[in-house]
Every structure is written in C-alpha cells, then in structure tokens.
N, CA, C and O atoms as CSV, one atom per row, in Angstrom:
chain,resi,resn,atom,element,x,y,z
A,1,UNK,N,N,0.698,-1.156,-0.017
A,1,UNK,CA,C,-0.081,0.034,0.030
A,1,UNK,C,C,0.769,1.269,-0.048
A,1,UNK,O,O,1.704,1.286,0.753
A,2,UNK,N,N,0.648,2.271,-0.816
A,2,UNK,CA,C,1.328,3.431,-0.915
A,2,UNK,C,C,0.988,4.277,0.280
A,2,UNK,O,O,-0.011,4.008,0.947
A,3,UNK,N,N,1.750,5.257,0.572
A,3,UNK,CA,C,1.662,6.126,1.487
A,3,UNK,C,C,0.294,6.935,1.413
A,3,UNK,O,O,-0.470,7.021,2.375
A,4,UNK,N,N,0.079,7.477,0.262
A,4,UNK,CA,C,-0.935,8.162,-0.226
A,4,UNK,C,C,-2.253,7.352,0.018
A,4,UNK,O,O,-3.201,7.907,0.574
A,5,UNK,N,N,-2.319,6.178,-0.349
A,5,UNK,CA,C,-3.570,5.264,0.030
A,5,UNK,C,C,-3.545,4.980,1.535
A,5,UNK,O,O,-4.677,4.697,1.927
A,6,UNK,N,N,-2.754,4.965,2.369
A,6,UNK,CA,C,-2.568,4.853,3.620
A,6,UNK,C,C,-3.283,5.964,4.293
A,6,UNK,O,O,-4.212,5.811,5.086
A,7,UNK,N,N,-2.783,7.080,3.918
A,7,UNK,CA,C,-3.169,8.427,4.512
A,7,UNK,C,C,-4.705,8.561,4.142
A,7,UNK,O,O,-5.523,8.947,4.978
A,8,UNK,N,N,-5.029,8.243,2.928
A,8,UNK,CA,C,-6.381,8.263,2.410
A,8,UNK,C,C,-7.358,7.423,3.342
A,8,UNK,O,O,-8.458,7.829,3.716
A,9,UNK,N,N,-6.861,6.334,3.624
A,9,UNK,CA,C,-7.809,5.169,4.408
A,9,UNK,C,C,-7.986,5.675,5.640
A,9,UNK,O,O,-9.105,5.665,6.153
A,10,UNK,N,N,-6.740,6.259,6.370
A,10,UNK,CA,C,-6.851,6.616,7.902
A,10,UNK,C,C,-7.627,8.042,7.790
A,10,UNK,O,O,-8.327,8.295,8.771
A,11,UNK,N,N,-7.616,9.072,6.688
A,11,UNK,CA,C,-8.506,10.113,6.824
A,11,UNK,C,C,-10.045,9.675,6.736
A,11,UNK,O,O,-10.912,10.283,7.363
A,12,UNK,N,N,-10.315,8.609,5.938
A,12,UNK,CA,C,-11.871,8.303,5.652
A,12,UNK,C,C,-12.194,7.562,6.927
A,12,UNK,O,O,-13.354,7.576,7.339
A,13,UNK,N,N,-11.298,6.951,7.544
A,13,UNK,CA,C,-11.767,6.292,8.764
A,13,UNK,C,C,-12.053,7.243,9.755
A,13,UNK,O,O,-13.082,7.052,10.403
A,14,UNK,N,N,-11.199,8.465,10.075
A,14,UNK,CA,C,-11.524,9.418,11.057
A,14,UNK,C,C,-12.686,10.111,10.690
A,14,UNK,O,O,-13.414,10.459,11.620
A,15,UNK,N,N,-13.029,10.394,9.541
A,15,UNK,CA,C,-14.180,11.165,9.191
A,15,UNK,C,C,-15.453,10.173,9.403
A,15,UNK,O,O,-16.500,10.640,9.853
A,16,UNK,N,N,-15.356,8.978,9.115
A,16,UNK,CA,C,-16.395,8.081,9.499
A,16,UNK,C,C,-16.730,8.113,10.874
A,16,UNK,O,O,-17.880,8.316,11.263
A,17,UNK,N,N,-15.578,7.882,11.769
A,17,UNK,CA,C,-15.789,7.926,13.287
A,17,UNK,C,C,-16.429,9.180,13.789
A,17,UNK,O,O,-17.199,9.172,14.749
A,18,UNK,N,N,-16.063,10.385,13.049
A,18,UNK,CA,C,-16.614,11.669,13.578
A,18,UNK,C,C,-18.070,11.679,13.316
A,18,UNK,O,O,-18.849,12.115,14.164
A,19,UNK,N,N,-18.452,11.237,12.226
A,19,UNK,CA,C,-19.872,11.343,11.780
A,19,UNK,C,C,-20.780,10.421,12.769
A,19,UNK,O,O,-21.847,10.790,13.261
A,20,UNK,N,N,-20.092,9.006,12.995
A,20,UNK,CA,C,-20.808,8.282,13.862
A,20,UNK,C,C,-20.955,8.376,15.238
A,20,UNK,O,O,-21.925,7.992,15.892
A,21,UNK,N,N,-19.774,8.997,15.712
A,21,UNK,CA,C,-19.587,8.865,17.375
A,21,UNK,C,C,-19.392,10.372,17.893
A,21,UNK,O,O,-19.984,10.515,18.962
A,22,UNK,N,N,-18.925,11.213,17.582
A,22,UNK,CA,C,-18.612,12.358,18.409
A,22,UNK,C,C,-18.868,13.706,17.593
A,22,UNK,O,O,-19.053,13.722,16.376
A,23,UNK,N,N,-18.859,14.689,18.305
A,23,UNK,CA,C,-18.923,16.118,17.810
A,23,UNK,C,C,-17.285,16.585,17.614
A,23,UNK,O,O,-16.449,16.269,18.461
A,24,UNK,N,N,-16.959,17.311,16.494
A,24,UNK,CA,C,-15.834,17.555,16.168
A,24,UNK,C,C,-14.882,18.420,17.321
A,24,UNK,O,O,-13.654,18.397,17.398
A,25,UNK,N,N,-15.687,19.065,18.050
A,25,UNK,CA,C,-15.030,19.896,19.031
A,25,UNK,C,C,-14.739,19.111,20.384
A,25,UNK,O,O,-14.112,19.683,21.275
A,26,UNK,N,N,-15.166,17.875,20.536
A,26,UNK,CA,C,-14.973,17.202,21.698
A,26,UNK,C,C,-13.757,16.310,21.493
A,26,UNK,O,O,-13.404,15.889,20.392
A,27,UNK,N,N,-13.103,16.039,22.733
A,27,UNK,CA,C,-11.858,15.201,22.693
A,27,UNK,C,C,-11.973,14.053,23.668
A,27,UNK,O,O,-11.300,14.049,24.699
A,28,UNK,N,N,-12.819,13.073,23.361
A,28,UNK,CA,C,-13.200,12.071,24.485
A,28,UNK,C,C,-11.859,11.277,24.622
A,28,UNK,O,O,-11.846,10.555,25.618
A,29,UNK,N,N,-10.855,11.244,23.942
A,29,UNK,CA,C,-9.581,10.562,24.355
A,29,UNK,C,C,-8.947,11.245,25.390
A,29,UNK,O,O,-8.075,10.582,25.952
A,30,UNK,N,N,-9.120,12.325,25.789
A,30,UNK,CA,C,-8.372,13.223,26.900
A,30,UNK,C,C,-9.185,13.305,28.121
A,30,UNK,O,O,-8.611,13.551,29.182
A,31,UNK,N,N,-10.650,13.099,28.087
A,31,UNK,CA,C,-11.507,13.240,29.307
A,31,UNK,C,C,-11.469,12.331,30.455
A,31,UNK,O,O,-12.022,12.616,31.517
A,32,UNK,N,N,-10.797,11.190,30.251
A,32,UNK,CA,C,-10.750,10.164,31.126
A,32,UNK,C,C,-9.421,10.110,32.100
A,32,UNK,O,O,-9.141,9.295,32.980
A,33,UNK,N,N,-8.732,11.221,31.650
A,33,UNK,CA,C,-7.343,11.235,32.452
A,33,UNK,C,C,-6.209,10.747,31.781
A,33,UNK,O,O,-5.074,11.038,32.156
A,34,UNK,N,N,-6.459,9.958,30.724
A,34,UNK,CA,C,-5.318,9.379,30.017
A,34,UNK,C,C,-4.558,10.301,29.435
A,34,UNK,O,O,-4.976,11.438,29.216
A,35,UNK,N,N,-3.242,9.854,29.095
A,35,UNK,CA,C,-2.116,10.689,28.450
A,35,UNK,C,C,-2.625,11.329,27.108
A,35,UNK,O,O,-3.378,10.667,26.393
A,36,UNK,N,N,-2.302,12.382,26.804
A,36,UNK,CA,C,-2.892,13.181,25.768
A,36,UNK,C,C,-2.329,12.537,24.322
A,36,UNK,O,O,-2.964,12.666,23.275
A,37,UNK,N,N,-1.194,11.905,24.401
A,37,UNK,CA,C,-0.629,11.464,23.263
A,37,UNK,C,C,-0.418,9.775,23.373
A,37,UNK,O,O,-0.166,9.201,24.432
A,38,UNK,N,N,-0.564,9.151,22.150
A,38,UNK,CA,C,-0.533,7.677,22.368
A,38,UNK,C,C,0.930,7.526,22.440
A,38,UNK,O,O,1.663,8.381,21.941
A,39,UNK,N,N,1.451,6.346,23.113
A,39,UNK,CA,C,2.762,6.242,23.268
A,39,UNK,C,C,3.073,4.757,22.944
A,39,UNK,O,O,2.198,3.914,23.142
A,40,UNK,N,N,4.355,4.386,22.425
A,40,UNK,CA,C,4.668,2.984,22.156
A,40,UNK,C,C,4.987,2.581,23.641
A,40,UNK,O,O,5.730,3.225,24.381
A,41,UNK,N,N,4.239,1.277,24.015
A,41,UNK,CA,C,4.226,0.884,25.296
A,41,UNK,C,C,5.593,0.240,25.726
A,41,UNK,O,O,5.963,0.203,26.900
A,42,UNK,N,N,6.316,-0.267,24.661
A,42,UNK,CA,C,7.819,-0.932,25.102
A,42,UNK,C,C,8.846,0.009,25.276
A,42,UNK,O,O,9.733,-0.159,26.114
A,43,UNK,N,N,8.771,1.181,24.392
A,43,UNK,CA,C,9.766,2.074,24.282
A,43,UNK,C,C,9.381,3.332,24.991
A,43,UNK,O,O,10.264,4.155,25.231
A,44,UNK,N,N,8.165,3.553,25.341
A,44,UNK,CA,C,7.715,4.867,26.299
A,44,UNK,C,C,8.096,6.078,25.414
A,44,UNK,O,O,8.437,7.148,25.919
A,45,UNK,N,N,8.029,5.886,24.129
A,45,UNK,CA,C,8.151,7.057,23.294
A,45,UNK,C,C,6.701,7.443,22.594
A,45,UNK,O,O,5.929,6.585,22.167
A,46,UNK,N,N,6.443,8.921,22.541
A,46,UNK,CA,C,5.283,9.226,21.775
A,46,UNK,C,C,5.161,8.980,20.435
A,46,UNK,O,O,6.118,9.171,19.686
A,47,UNK,N,N,4.029,8.550,20.008
A,47,UNK,CA,C,3.843,8.144,18.553
A,47,UNK,C,C,3.651,9.550,17.747
A,47,UNK,O,O,3.162,10.552,18.267
A,48,UNK,N,N,4.038,9.485,16.607
A,48,UNK,CA,C,4.201,10.636,15.683
A,48,UNK,C,C,3.276,10.585,14.395
A,48,UNK,O,O,2.660,9.576,14.052
A,49,UNK,N,N,3.256,11.795,13.727
A,49,UNK,CA,C,2.672,11.847,12.469
A,49,UNK,C,C,1.146,11.457,12.403
A,49,UNK,O,O,0.389,11.735,13.334
A,50,UNK,N,N,0.791,10.906,11.447
A,50,UNK,CA,C,-0.757,10.411,11.178
A,50,UNK,C,C,-1.101,9.266,12.236
A,50,UNK,O,O,-2.268,9.006,12.530
A,51,UNK,N,N,-0.108,8.660,12.737
A,51,UNK,CA,C,-0.425,7.512,13.800
A,51,UNK,C,C,-1.097,8.260,14.919
A,51,UNK,O,O,-2.139,7.742,15.320
A,52,UNK,N,N,-0.735,9.311,15.471
A,52,UNK,CA,C,-1.453,10.072,16.599
A,52,UNK,C,C,-3.000,10.068,16.260
A,52,UNK,O,O,-3.822,9.569,17.029
A,53,UNK,N,N,-3.331,10.646,15.084
A,53,UNK,CA,C,-4.767,10.919,14.617
A,53,UNK,C,C,-5.505,9.617,14.827
A,53,UNK,O,O,-6.514,9.494,15.522
A,54,UNK,N,N,-4.866,8.611,14.123
A,54,UNK,CA,C,-5.467,7.343,13.815
A,54,UNK,C,C,-5.663,6.635,15.213
A,54,UNK,O,O,-6.773,6.156,15.450
A,55,UNK,N,N,-4.649,6.537,16.163
A,55,UNK,CA,C,-4.686,5.959,17.321
A,55,UNK,C,C,-5.660,6.598,18.371
A,55,UNK,O,O,-6.264,5.958,19.231
A,56,UNK,N,N,-5.733,8.107,18.156
A,56,UNK,CA,C,-6.652,8.763,18.846
A,56,UNK,C,C,-7.981,8.157,18.571
A,56,UNK,O,O,-8.611,7.602,19.471
A,57,UNK,N,N,-8.437,8.250,17.324
A,57,UNK,CA,C,-9.695,7.823,17.022
A,57,UNK,C,C,-10.077,6.316,17.188
A,57,UNK,O,O,-11.272,6.043,17.306
A,58,UNK,N,N,-9.165,5.343,17.205
A,58,UNK,CA,C,-9.376,4.019,17.621
A,58,UNK,C,C,-9.439,3.986,19.159
A,58,UNK,O,O,-10.326,3.368,19.748
A,59,UNK,N,N,-8.470,4.673,19.787
A,59,UNK,CA,C,-8.731,4.810,21.416
A,59,UNK,C,C,-10.201,5.304,21.869
A,59,UNK,O,O,-10.843,4.692,22.723
A,60,UNK,N,N,-10.677,6.466,21.223
A,60,UNK,CA,C,-11.964,6.812,21.647
A,60,UNK,C,C,-13.001,5.891,21.240
A,60,UNK,O,O,-13.870,5.590,22.059
A,61,UNK,N,N,-13.015,5.371,19.980
A,61,UNK,CA,C,-14.085,4.597,19.356
A,61,UNK,C,C,-14.288,3.426,20.230
A,61,UNK,O,O,-15.413,3.106,20.615
A,62,UNK,N,N,-13.058,2.685,20.596
A,62,UNK,CA,C,-13.195,1.545,21.365
A,62,UNK,C,C,-13.215,1.623,22.902
A,62,UNK,O,O,-13.274,0.648,23.652
A,63,UNK,N,N,-13.155,2.998,23.291
A,63,UNK,CA,C,-12.953,3.342,24.640
A,63,UNK,C,C,-12.049,2.413,25.400
A,63,UNK,O,O,-12.488,1.781,26.361
A,64,UNK,N,N,-10.833,2.312,25.014
A,64,UNK,CA,C,-9.678,1.664,25.641
A,64,UNK,C,C,-9.428,2.447,26.923
A,64,UNK,O,O,-9.912,3.569,27.064
A,65,UNK,N,N,-8.725,1.907,27.800
A,65,UNK,CA,C,-8.379,2.669,29.074
A,65,UNK,C,C,-6.849,2.957,29.048
A,65,UNK,O,O,-6.325,3.426,30.059
A,66,UNK,N,N,-6.223,2.737,28.105
A,66,UNK,CA,C,-4.786,2.969,27.995
A,66,UNK,C,C,-4.316,3.683,26.547
A,66,UNK,O,O,-4.891,3.327,25.518
A,67,UNK,N,N,-3.387,4.572,26.499
A,67,UNK,CA,C,-3.040,5.038,25.286
A,67,UNK,C,C,-1.600,4.490,25.105
A,67,UNK,O,O,-0.726,5.233,24.657
A,68,UNK,N,N,-1.320,3.133,25.464
A,68,UNK,CA,C,-0.006,2.621,25.212
A,68,UNK,C,C,-0.207,1.580,23.917
A,68,UNK,O,O,-1.226,0.892,23.872
A,69,UNK,N,N,0.588,1.512,23.092
A,69,UNK,CA,C,0.341,0.615,21.897
A,69,UNK,C,C,1.610,-0.106,21.682
A,69,UNK,O,O,2.675,0.439,21.974
A,70,UNK,N,N,1.560,-1.381,21.156
A,70,UNK,CA,C,2.588,-2.010,20.606
A,70,UNK,C,C,2.487,-2.401,19.193
A,70,UNK,O,O,1.454,-2.383,18.524
A,71,UNK,N,N,3.701,-2.768,18.790
A,71,UNK,CA,C,3.739,-3.285,17.429
A,71,UNK,C,C,3.275,-4.808,17.534
A,71,UNK,O,O,3.130,-5.267,18.667
A,72,UNK,N,N,3.048,-5.567,16.498
A,72,UNK,CA,C,2.894,-6.942,16.369
A,72,UNK,C,C,4.032,-7.697,17.003
A,72,UNK,O,O,3.877,-8.578,17.848
A,73,UNK,N,N,5.191,-7.283,16.527
A,73,UNK,CA,C,6.552,-7.898,17.077
A,73,UNK,C,C,6.631,-7.621,18.567
A,73,UNK,O,O,6.838,-8.551,19.347
A,74,UNK,N,N,6.480,-6.438,18.967
A,74,UNK,CA,C,6.565,-6.173,20.442
A,74,UNK,C,C,5.531,-7.054,21.376
A,74,UNK,O,O,5.861,-7.603,22.428
A,75,UNK,N,N,4.395,-7.080,20.869
A,75,UNK,CA,C,3.451,-7.955,21.423
A,75,UNK,C,C,3.877,-9.322,21.669
A,75,UNK,O,O,3.779,-9.899,22.752
A,76,UNK,N,N,4.406,-9.856,20.483
A,76,UNK,CA,C,4.840,-11.315,20.559
A,76,UNK,C,C,6.011,-11.292,21.594
A,76,UNK,O,O,5.992,-12.193,22.433
A,77,UNK,N,N,7.034,-10.375,21.644
A,77,UNK,CA,C,8.049,-10.281,22.642
A,77,UNK,C,C,7.576,-10.364,24.058
A,77,UNK,O,O,8.311,-10.924,24.872
A,78,UNK,N,N,6.480,-9.891,24.424
A,78,UNK,CA,C,5.916,-10.160,25.746
A,78,UNK,C,C,4.973,-11.167,25.872
A,78,UNK,O,O,4.183,-11.123,26.815
A,79,UNK,N,N,4.931,-12.149,24.992
A,79,UNK,CA,C,4.259,-13.256,25.033
A,79,UNK,C,C,2.712,-13.151,24.684
A,79,UNK,O,O,1.839,-13.949,25.024
A,80,UNK,N,N,2.565,-12.017,23.945
A,80,UNK,CA,C,0.898,-11.673,23.683
A,80,UNK,C,C,0.771,-12.220,22.366
A,80,UNK,O,O,1.741,-12.581,21.699
A,81,UNK,N,N,-0.558,-12.289,21.945
A,81,UNK,CA,C,-0.924,-12.419,20.671
A,81,UNK,C,C,-2.033,-11.502,20.197
A,81,UNK,O,O,-3.016,-11.306,20.911
A,82,UNK,N,N,-1.898,-10.942,19.019
A,82,UNK,CA,C,-2.787,-9.842,18.460
A,82,UNK,C,C,-4.055,-10.683,17.982
A,82,UNK,O,O,-3.995,-11.743,17.357
A,83,UNK,N,N,-5.199,-10.029,18.383
A,83,UNK,CA,C,-6.628,-10.747,17.966
A,83,UNK,C,C,-7.126,-9.672,16.858
A,83,UNK,O,O,-6.997,-8.452,16.956
A,84,UNK,N,N,-7.697,-10.352,15.828
A,84,UNK,CA,C,-8.364,-9.401,14.893
A,84,UNK,C,C,-9.659,-9.059,15.252
A,84,UNK,O,O,-10.308,-8.280,14.554
C-alpha cells in the first residue's frame, strides 16, 4: 500500500468515526485522565505523524483504558498474541 493510499484510508476512517460517534469539538480520548498522546508501550516514546490521529480515533471509538500501543512483534516479545 502506498503512503497516499494509507493516508487516504486513515482520513476516511477518522471522518467516518466523527460522523458516527462524536462532535468535532469534543476530545473523548483526553477526558478520562489518559495521556494526551499515544505512546509506544515498549519504548515509552510518543507516537508521531498520522499515527497520532489514527490511534486517538481508535482509542476513543473502542473506549480503551490506555494510550499505550505495541507493534505486532513487540506484542509477541511480551508473550502476547494480536486478535483481529
């Protein structure tokens, strides 16, 4: 997948979530006391770029309790398995 296609898919996903789920001026991902930015759970580094917007949308939509994220390989390294 090209970068342009990836950005387009993420933008469409965010627009869809906004239309289904929240008002554009609300920030549900920050109301529960969670960190303002998604972070890599293994490295404790802030995510950057388009990943921030995408992970904010996923976090709010699914009402996750943590803003810590792992890659597939990092999850495996901790003994985890990714579920689809």
